C-alpha positions in Angstrom: 28.6 4.5 -108.1 32.2 2.9 -107.8 30.0 -0.5 -108.3 28.3 0.8 -111.4 31.8 1.4 -113.0 32.6 -2.1 -112.1 35.3 -1.7 -109.6 35.1 -4.0 -106.5 34.1 -2.3 -103.2 35.5 -3.0 -99.7 34.9 -1.3 -96.5 37.4 -0.4 -93.5 36.1 0.6 -90.4 35.5 4.1 -89.1 32.6 5.1 -86.8 33.4 3.9 -83.1 29.5 3.8 -81.9 30.4 3.2 -78.4 32.7 6.2 -78.0 31.0 8.5 -80.6 34.5 9.1 -82.0 36.8 7.6 -84.8 37.8 4.1 -84.6 41.6 4.9 -85.8 43.5 1.9 -84.6 40.3 0.4 -86.5 41.2 2.0 -89.5 44.2 1.7 -89.5 44.2 -2.1 -89.7 41.3 -1.8 -92.3 43.7 0.4 -94.4 46.8 -2.2 -94.4 45.0 -4.4 -96.3 45.1 -1.7 -99.5 48.1 -1.5 -101.5 49.1 -0.8 -105.1 46.1 -0.9 -107.5 43.8 0.1 -104.5 42.2 3.4 -104.2 41.0 4.2 -100.9 37.8 6.8 -100.1 38.6 9.6 -97.9 36.2 12.5 -96.7 39.0 15.7 -96.3 36.2 17.2 -93.6 33.2 16.7 -92.1 32.8 13.0 -92.4 29.3 11.9 -93.7 27.5 10.5 -92.0 29.4 10.6 -88.7 30.6 14.1 -88.6 33.9 12.6 -86.9 37.0 13.5 -88.5 40.9 12.2 -88.2 42.6 14.8 -86.3 45.9 16.6 -87.8 48.3 14.0 -86.1 46.1 10.7 -87.2 46.1 12.4 -90.9 49.7 12.2 -90.8 49.7 8.5 -89.5 47.2 8.0 -92.3 48.8 9.9 -95.1 52.7 7.9 -94.4 50.6 4.5 -94.8 49.3 5.9 -98.2 53.2 6.9 -98.8 54.3 3.5 -97.6 51.7 1.1 -99.0 51.0 2.9 -102.3 47.4 2.8 -102.5 45.7 5.9 -104.4 44.0 8.5 -101.8 40.5 9.4 -103.4 39.5 12.4 -101.5 35.9 13.2 -101.1 35.8 17.0 -100.4 32.1 18.0 -100.4 32.0 20.4 -97.4 34.8 22.3 -97.5 34.6 25.4 -95.3 31.9 23.8 -92.8 34.6 22.3 -90.7 37.3 24.7 -89.6 36.9 27.1 -92.7 37.8 27.2 -96.0 41.5 27.1 -95.6 42.1 24.7 -92.9 39.3 22.5 -94.4 42.1 21.6 -97.1 45.2 20.7 -94.7 44.8 16.8 -95.0 44.9 17.3 -98.6 48.3 19.7 -98.5 50.0 17.1 -96.0 49.4 14.4 -98.9 50.9 16.4 -101.6 53.7 17.5 -99.3 54.4 13.8 -99.2 54.6 13.5 -103.1 51.7 10.9 -102.4 49.4 10.9 -106.2 45.9 11.4 -105.3 42.3 12.2 -106.5 40.7 15.5 -104.8 36.9 15.6 -105.5 35.8 18.7 -105.0 32.1 19.4 -105.0 30.6 23.0 -104.9 27.2 21.8 -104.3 26.8 22.7 -100.8 29.2 25.3 -99.9 27.8 27.5 -103.1 24.5 26.6 -102.7 24.9 24.9 -106.2 23.3 21.5 -105.5 21.0 21.2 -108.8 24.1 22.3 -110.8 25.9 19.5 -109.5 29.3 21.5 -110.5 32.6 20.9 -108.4 36.3 20.0 -109.5 38.2 16.9 -110.1 42.2 17.6 -109.4 44.4 14.6 -110.5 48.2 15.2 -108.5 50.5 13.0 -110.3 54.2 12.2 -109.4 55.6 13.1 -113.1 54.6 14.6 -116.1 54.3 11.2 -118.1 51.8 9.9 -115.7 49.8 13.1 -115.6 49.4 13.2 -119.2 48.2 9.8 -119.5 45.8 10.4 -116.6 44.4 13.4 -118.4 44.2 11.3 -121.6 42.0 9.1 -119.8 40.2 11.8 -117.9 39.0 13.0 -121.3 37.8 9.9 -122.8 36.0 9.6 -119.7 34.3 13.1 -119.7 33.4 12.8 -123.8 31.8 9.3 -122.9 29.9 10.3 -120.2 28.6 14.3 -121.0 30.8 15.9 -123.5 30.2 19.1 -122.3 29.3 19.9 -118.6 26.6 22.0 -117.7 27.7 25.9 -118.1 26.2 27.5 -115.6 27.2 26.0 -112.3 30.8 26.6 -113.3 30.2 30.3 -114.1 28.7 31.1 -111.1 31.9 29.5 -109.1 34.0 31.4 -111.6 32.6 34.5 -111.3 32.7 34.4 -107.7 36.1 33.2 -107.0 37.6 35.4 -109.9 36.6 38.6 -108.2 38.0 39.6 -105.2 34.6 41.6 -103.6 32.5 38.3 -104.8 35.2 36.1 -103.4 35.2 37.6 -99.6 31.7 37.9 -99.3 31.5 34.2 -100.1 34.2 33.1 -97.6 32.6 35.7 -95.2 28.9 33.6 -96.0 30.8 30.0 -95.5 31.8 31.0 -92.7 28.5 32.7 -91.1 26.9 29.1 -92.4 29.9 27.2 -89.9 29.4 28.9 -87.3 25.2 28.5 -87.7 26.0 25.0 -87.7 28.0 25.0 -85.3 25.8 27.2 -83.1 22.9 24.5 -83.5 24.9 21.9 -82.4 25.5 23.1 -79.3 21.7 24.3 -78.8 20.6 20.9 -79.6 23.2 19.4 -76.7 22.0 22.0 -74.0 18.4 21.6 -75.1 18.5 17.9 -74.3 20.0 18.7 -70.8 17.4 21.4 -70.5 14.8 18.8 -71.1 16.0 16.7 -68.1 17.8 13.9 -70.4 20.5 12.0 -68.7 22.1 10.7 -71.8 25.5 12.4 -72.6 25.1 13.9 -76.0 28.0 16.6 -76.1 30.0 14.5 -78.0 27.6 16.4 -81.2 29.3 19.6 -80.7 32.7 18.1 -81.4 31.4 16.6 -84.4 31.8 18.9 -87.6 29.6 19.9 -90.6 26.3 19.2 -91.5 25.6 15.6 -90.5 26.1 13.8 -86.8 25.4 10.2 -85.8 23.4 11.4 -82.7 23.6 8.6 -80.9 19.6 7.6 -81.0 18.3 4.1 -81.9 16.1 3.0 -84.9 13.6 2.4 -82.7 13.9 6.2 -81.1 13.9 7.4 -84.9 10.8 5.2 -85.6 9.0 7.3 -82.8 10.0 10.5 -83.3 8.2 9.9 -86.8 5.3 8.4 -85.5 4.7 10.7 -82.4 6.4 14.1 -83.5 6.3 13.7 -87.5 10.2 14.3 -87.2 12.0 12.5 -89.8 15.6 11.1 -89.4 17.8 8.4 -91.1 17.2 5.2 -89.0 21.0 4.5 -88.2 20.4 8.0 -86.4 21.9 10.3 -88.6 20.4 13.9 -88.6 21.0 17.0 -90.4 22.2 19.6 -88.0 22.1 21.7 -91.1 18.0 22.1 -90.7 17.8 22.7 -87.1 17.1 26.3 -86.8 16.5 28.3 -83.8 12.5 28.7 -84.7 12.3 24.8 -84.4 15.3 23.8 -81.8 12.4 23.4 -78.6 10.4 21.5 -80.8 13.0 19.1 -81.8 14.5 18.7 -78.1 10.9 18.2 -76.5 10.6 15.0 -78.7 13.7 13.4 -78.7 13.8 14.1 -75.2 10.1 12.2 -75.0 11.4 9.2 -76.9 14.5 8.7 -75.0 12.4 8.2 -72.1 
C-alpha cells in the first residue's frame, strides 16, 4: 500500500527467531535511522505475523525515541481487545500521547466487530497545535474525496449503534473478552497437545504471544509436509492463525505437527 502511494519503504529489525521474542536492541538500532520526515509503522498490539509485542517498559523507550528523533508514529491498531483487553491494548497510544507526540492511529473494526467485508475503521490524527491539525484535516479531506468520496455506510452504522448504546457496548466488550480468552486457551491447548504427543521441542513461547497469529517455530519444509501429508495449511514462514484452531480439531492438528517434527 505504501509503495503504491509512492512512498520509499525500508524495514527495521523486529522478530528474533532464535528466542521467539522481540529483537529489541536491534529494533532500536533500526529506528535510530528514522528522523523528521519519516513515518514509522508500529503495531499497537497483537503483532501480525509474530504475535510478539513490546513490553510496557519497551514502549516507553520507543516513545522516547520518537520524541527525540522526531519521526511520525503510524499505529496499525487492527486487533484492539485481542491482546490484554480493549482498554489495556490502547496503552501504547496513550504513552505516546502523554509525551505530546504527533501521530496517526489506524483502527480497524474488521476483527473485533466481525466486519471484515465492510472494511470499516477509523483514522485518528493527533497534532501538536490547531494550525497543524487544520492543515492535516484539509489534506485528509482531499484524499478521502479522491479515493472514495463517501465511505460505505453500513459497517460504520453498525459500529456507531453498538458503541452508542450502553447495553450493546457492554455486550460487545464481553464478546471481545470471550474471543480473547478463547484464543489464549487454544494457544495453551496447542502447546500442551504437542507435549502430550511426545514432542521434545519447547513451544511454550506460543502461550506468551498475543493475538490471532503466531510464528510457530516450524520450518518451510515442515509447513509443506503438513499440507502434503495432512491437508493442513500454514504460511511457509511458519505463521499460523491461532483463531482458526478449535477444540474439535486440536488433536488432529497437534498429531500432524508432531508427525512432521519427527
